[in-house]
C-alpha positions, 0 to 999 in steps of 0.5 A: 785210820789203819786201826779203823781199816783193820776193824772194817776188814774184820767186820766185813770178813765176819759178816761175809762168813756168817752169811755164806755158811749154812744153818747149823745142824740139828742139836741134841734137842731135836735128835733125842727129844725124849731125853733132852728138854727143849730150849726155853723161850726165855731163860728169865725165871726158868728153873735149872734143868735137872742134871742128866745121869748115867744109866748103865744099859746092862745094870739090871742084868747084873746079880745082886741089888741095884739102886742109886740113892741120892742124899736123903734117900731112904735105905732099902728094906730087908727083902728075902725074895729071890728076885724083885723090882720096884718101878714107876708105872708112868715113866717105866723107870726102875727105881731099884731091883734085885736079880731083876732078870733071874729066870724063875717059875712065875706061877699064876702071875703069868695070868697077867700075860694071859690077860694082856693077850686074850682080854681084848679078844672078846666083849665082856657081855659075850656069852659062852657055853662050856664044852667038856673038851675045854676043861680037859688037861687042867693040872692036878691041884690047880686053883679053880673057880668052879666052871662047869660043863654045859653052863653058859657064862658071860666073858666077864664072869670068866675073867672074874674067875681068872683074876679073883680065884686064879681059876685055871678052869676059867683060863682053859675055857678062855684059851679055847675061845681064842685058838686053843691051848697051844695057840694061846701059848704062842700068842702069849710068847709073841705078846711078851716079846712085843712088850720087851719081856725077853726072860719069859718062856710060856708052856702053860698059859695058866702058870701051872708048873711045867718044865722050862716055864720061866719068867722074871721079876723084870718081865712081871713088872712089865706085864703089870705096867702094861695091864694098868694101861687097859681099863678092863684089866685094871677093873678086873685086877682091882675087884675084891669081891664078885658073884660067880654064876652057877646055873640058876644061882650064884656064889661069892668069890674073893680076890686071893690077893691079901693086900687087896682084901685084907684077908688072913691077917694081912692089912690092906694096902692103901691105894692098891690097884691089885694085879695078880698073885700066884703060888706053886710048889716050884715057884713059891709065892709070887706077886705083881702089885700096883698102888697109887699115892697122889699123882704117882703109881708104882708097880712092884714084882716079888718072886719067891721069898725065902723066909717069913712063911706064905704071907711074906710075899705080901709084907715084902711087897708092902715094904717095897711099895712104902720104900718106892713112894718115899724114895721117889725123886731121891734115887736115880733110875737103874733101868727102864721097863720100856721096850727098846729105849731105856733098856740099853741107854747110856747118857753121860755127863761129868758131875765134876764139871756140872755136865761140862765134860765127857769121856771119849776114846782117843786114837781110834775114832773118838766117840765114833769108835764107841758108837760103832762098837755099841752097834756091833754089840747090839746087832749081835744081841749082846746086851752085856757087851753094850754095857761094857762099851758104856763102861769103856766110855765112862771109866776108860777101863780098856783102850786109851780114854781121855776126858774132854772138857767143854766149859758149859757144854757136854757131849751126849752119847745115846745108845738105844736097843730096839726089840731085836737087840739092834742098837742105834747111836747118836752123838749130840750136844747139850748146847749150841756147840760142837762141829755144827757151831764150832766150825763156823766160829773157828772160821770167823775167828780165823778171819778176825786173826787174819785181819789183825795180822794184816793190820799189824803188817801194814803198821810195821811197813808204814813205820819202816817207810 
C-alpha cells in the first residue's frame, strides 16, 4: 500500500507540474527556419537529415585557396588567376575560391553591374536619338559597337552593343539616358552595396581603367548571380550574334565571350549562359560566366590569369566550371554570395558526437559571451573579428573553453551580418531540449525524487514503530 501511495504521489505531482507549466519556447526550427529543417510529421521512412557544417564567417576574406572537400571530391584544377570564385547560382553557396575579396581592376566585367543598375529603367522598344554630348569622354582605346551621333536606336540595340561588343559608346548613351555619367557611377555604387558587394568602387561605369576603380571575384560572382535572376539580362548576355543598326542598313556583331561563340579556337562550353568578359592593360583578362547542367547552375568569376596568354581566362573558367559540376554535393560551402546571411554565419555541430556536442565559453556567460562579442564585432563592421569569435567558440584558442555533450542534442549558435555589418545572434536547440524543455523536466524529476524520498521515510518510520 505504501508503494502504491508513493506512486500515486509521484504521478499526481508530475501531472500537476506538467499542467501548470507554460508551453515550451520556440525551438531552432522556428527561430532559424532557413538553416534548420522543420520536424517531420512522422519519422517512419524519413531519411536522416544531412549533418550541418561549420562555416567560418571570415574564411573568404583569408588569403589563398579556400575549399572543404569531402571524401570522393575531385581535386581543384591548376588555376593561375589572381582571384576566382566558384558558386552555386541557386543557393549562392561558394564551393571554392581563391583570394575572393582581393580588390582588382574589373575591366568590362563591371558592365554586369551597369546592366543590373540601368537595364530595368527603359523598355527594350524605346527609341533614342543620340546627341553628340553623349559620346564625349569615351576612353582612348575603348571597345566600341559603332554608335553614331544623330542616329536613332532602340534600347535593345544599345544593350546588344553593351553585352556583345562590350561597347563603351553604348554604355555612355545609356548612362546619359539615366542621369548622366557621374549619377550612374553613384547609382551603380548603391546597387553594389544593396547586393552585398562591398569590394567594388565605381569610377567609370563602362569598366575603363581609372585610378581607384576596383572590384573582386566575389563581387563579380554576386553580379553574375543577380543578373541570372533577370530574364532580360540573361537574354542579352547569352546572345551570341545580333544585327546592329546603322541608319538604313545593319551589320552583324558577335559576342566577344569565346566560351559562348567558340571563336579563336576556344571550344564552346556546353550549357553556357554567358554573362560578361573584359580586358584592359591594368586588369588583364577578366570573366564572369554561368552555365547550367541538369538542374544545377554555376557562376564562376576569374580575374587576371598570370599564364597561358590572352585566352587563358576561358580555359581556366572551363576547368573551374567542370570542377564545380563534378564537385557538387561533395564539398562543404566556404561562404555565400547572399547579402547578409551566410556572409557572417557560423553553425557548429561536433562530428565526434554526431552533432551531439558543441563548444561553449565558460566562466564569462557561456555561449552568451560569444554572442555578445560577435554582436560588438558586427556593429563595428569588423568581419575578421566576427570570424575570430567563431573560431573561439569552435577551437577554444582564447579564454576558457569547454565542450558540452548532450546525447543526441546539439546547440546551434548563428550569427548573421546584415548589409551594414551588424550582427544578430540566436542560441537554439536541435531537438526539444535546453532551457525550454530541460527546466520542466528537471522540476518533474525533482517531484518524483521527493515522492520516492517521502515513501522511503514513511517506510522507515513504519518499521521503527
